C-alpha positions in Angstrom: -30.0 -162.9 89.0 -33.3 -163.8 87.3 -35.0 -166.8 89.0 -32.4 -167.0 91.7 -32.6 -166.2 95.4 -33.4 -162.5 96.2 -30.4 -160.6 97.4 -30.1 -159.0 100.9 -31.2 -155.7 99.5 -34.7 -157.0 99.4 -34.5 -157.6 103.2 -33.2 -154.1 103.7 -36.0 -152.6 101.6 -38.7 -154.7 103.4 -37.4 -153.6 106.8 -37.3 -149.9 105.7 -40.8 -150.1 104.4 -42.0 -151.8 107.6 -40.3 -149.2 109.8 -41.8 -146.4 107.7 -45.4 -147.7 107.8 -45.1 -148.4 111.6 -43.8 -144.8 112.2 -46.7 -143.4 110.0 -49.2 -145.5 112.0 -47.9 -144.3 115.3 -47.9 -140.7 114.1 -51.5 -141.0 112.8 -52.6 -142.2 116.2 -50.9 -139.4 118.0 -52.3 -136.7 115.7 -55.8 -138.1 115.0 -56.4 -140.3 118.0 -59.0 -143.1 117.8 -60.5 -141.7 114.6 -57.5 -143.5 112.9 -59.3 -146.8 113.5 -62.5 -145.8 111.6 -63.1 -147.2 108.1 -65.7 -146.6 105.4 -66.8 -143.6 103.3 -67.8 -141.5 106.4 -64.4 -142.0 108.2 -61.7 -139.3 108.0 -60.0 -139.5 104.6 -62.5 -142.2 103.5 -60.9 -144.8 105.8 -57.4 -144.5 104.3 -55.8 -144.1 107.8 -57.4 -147.4 108.8 -56.0 -149.1 105.7 -52.5 -147.7 106.3 -52.7 -148.9 109.9 -53.5 -152.4 108.9 -50.9 -152.4 106.1 -48.2 -151.6 108.7 -48.9 -154.9 110.3 -49.2 -156.8 107.1 -45.8 -155.7 105.7 -44.0 -156.6 108.9 -45.3 -160.2 108.6 -45.8 -160.9 104.9 -42.8 -162.2 103.0 -41.0 -163.1 106.2 -41.2 -161.4 109.6 -39.0 -158.4 110.4 -37.0 -160.8 112.6 -36.3 -163.2 109.8 -35.2 -160.3 107.6 -32.8 -159.1 110.3 -31.4 -162.7 110.5 -30.8 -162.6 106.7 -29.0 -159.3 106.8 -26.9 -160.5 109.8 -25.9 -163.7 108.1 -25.5 -162.7 104.5 -24.4 -159.1 104.7 -22.6 -158.8 108.0 -21.3 -162.4 108.0 -22.6 -163.2 111.5 -22.9 -166.9 112.4 -26.3 -168.6 112.2 -28.3 -168.9 115.3 -28.0 -172.4 116.9 -30.7 -174.9 115.9 -31.7 -177.4 118.5 -34.0 -179.1 116.0 -31.4 -179.8 113.3 -31.4 -183.5 112.4 -34.5 -184.2 114.4 -37.7 -185.4 112.7 -40.6 -183.0 113.0 -42.8 -185.5 114.9 -39.9 -186.1 117.4 -39.5 -182.4 118.3 -40.2 -181.5 121.9 -42.6 -178.6 122.2 -43.6 -176.7 125.3 -44.0 -179.0 128.3 -43.8 -182.3 126.5 -41.9 -185.0 128.2 -39.2 -187.0 126.4 -40.4 -190.3 124.9 -39.8 -193.2 127.2 
């Protein structure tokens, strides 16, 4: 639907692309070793391996992390219940974070 919320297929596609790039990065490191991290015109393949390596991290974060995409698939496609939210109904400035003590 135009202008609406993206469907779960977007999450599936993003996870697939993330997995593919991560696998490609790991394969490049196994085959080419540390030269994979070089960039610039003098690097192997003109630094394209370096670019692909960085892109593999970017796609797993940009547009929602892989974990968020898995939650979307679980809730919207598989019908699993949402994860419990301990912060629901609590103002942001009242959230307890880390080792904070409860207000007196």
